[in-house]
N, C-alpha and C positions, 0 to 999 in steps of 0.2 A: 490474447491478453495476456499480461503477466504480473503477478503480484509476487514480489519479495516480501514476506511479512516477517517482522521480528516481534517477540514477545519482550515488553519492556515494563519496567517499573515505574519509569517516566521518559517522555521525549517532547521534544519543542522544534518548532522551523521558525528561523528568523531572517526576515529578507530586509537590507537595507538597515539593519538596526533595530528592525520592529519584529516583536514576535507575532507572528499570524495564526500561529496555531500550537497548542501545548495539552498535553494529556498526563495524567498520572498512570496506573496499571493500565494496562492494554495491548494493542498492535501496533505498531509502525507499519504501515503499508506502503511501500515504494512501488509505484505502478505503471507499467510500459504499454504502451499502446501499438501494437502491429498492424501492418495493412492487412485488409481484410477485417479486421475487428468491426463488430457491431454491438448493439444494445443486447442482443441476446447471449452474447458472450460476455459482457460486461454485467450480466445478471447473474450467468452461471457463475463466474468468479466471484462475486461480492456474496453470493450463497456459500461459496466455498470458503472465503475468508471468514464470513462470520459464523459458520458452523464447525467451523476446523477446532477439533478437540487438542489444544496444546496449553491448557491451564490445569494446574494440579488438584485434583478433589481433596477430601478430607482425609483420605489414605495414600496421598502422594502421588497419584498415578493421574497421567494427562489424560483427563477425561472431562474436561469441560471447555465449553467454548468462551468466546470472549463476553457474551452478553451472560452467560451463567455465570461468570467470575467478576461480574459488575465492572466489566473495563469498558474502555474508548477506543475509537479508531483515531489514527493520526494519517491521513491519505497525503501523500506526496507525490507529483509527477516525476516520472525518472525515466526518460527517452533512451537513455542507455543500456536500460535492459533488453531493449530490442536489435541491440549491437550482435554483428556477426564478427565474430571473434576466431572463427576456423583458420583463416589464412593470414600470413604475415604477421605484422608488429603493430598493427594500426587498426582498430576496430571500423568496422563499415556499418553505417546506419542506414542502408537502402531498404532494410526490411520494416524500417519504422514507419507508421502512419504519418501522413501529411500534416504539419504542425495543427491546422485548423479542425481536422477530422480527430485528431489525438485530444485537442482542448474540449471537442464537442463531446468525446466519449469519457473523459476525465470527470468534466462537470456532469455528465450524466450520471455515473457510477458514484460520485460524492451525494448528488441529490436523492439517487436512491438509499444510499447509505444513511443518510440523514433523516429519511422518511422513514425509517426503521427504528428500532429501540434501543441501538446502539449510540451513546454520542461520538459524534463526528467532528473532528477537526481537520484543517487542511493547510496545506503550504500554500504558494503562487505558481500558478501554472508558467512555465517558461523562465522564471525566475532565477538568479542567483540565489540559492538558499544554502543555507547554514543550517544543518541538521545535528542536533544533539539528542543521545538516548542511553539509556543505562539499558542494557540487553539483559534481560532478565533470564538466565540460566548459564549460557547462552542459548538460547533457542531461536533458530532462523530457517524457515522454511521456502523453498520456491514453488510457487503454484502456476500453472499454465493452463489454458482453456483454448 
């Protein structure tokens, strides 16, 4: 399971002209599900995402996680993160989870995130989404479990 996280001052997702999720300060989480992923991997990745210390403390050092920074999560499904780009000029998506399994684990990840103390918004699984963000830093990290 893969998360590309971006520290943002604001972010939103629009589907067919409707904003489905929007946050102020926090993390945009682009979430990719690979074959072989399961709930244990989703739990581990969520723990890492929510605990990753990439917000500045009073001394300007990246020392706070999203909860400590009073931030939110915007979780957006992104199957292209599971692409194999090692050969040729066209990505292969054979390593990605089957869409039904990917949606199940995406929903699981979001439900667990919402059950925690960090406000969580979402996009819409498998939709054609327009993602807008102001990357704060810029700060972007690739997390994989």
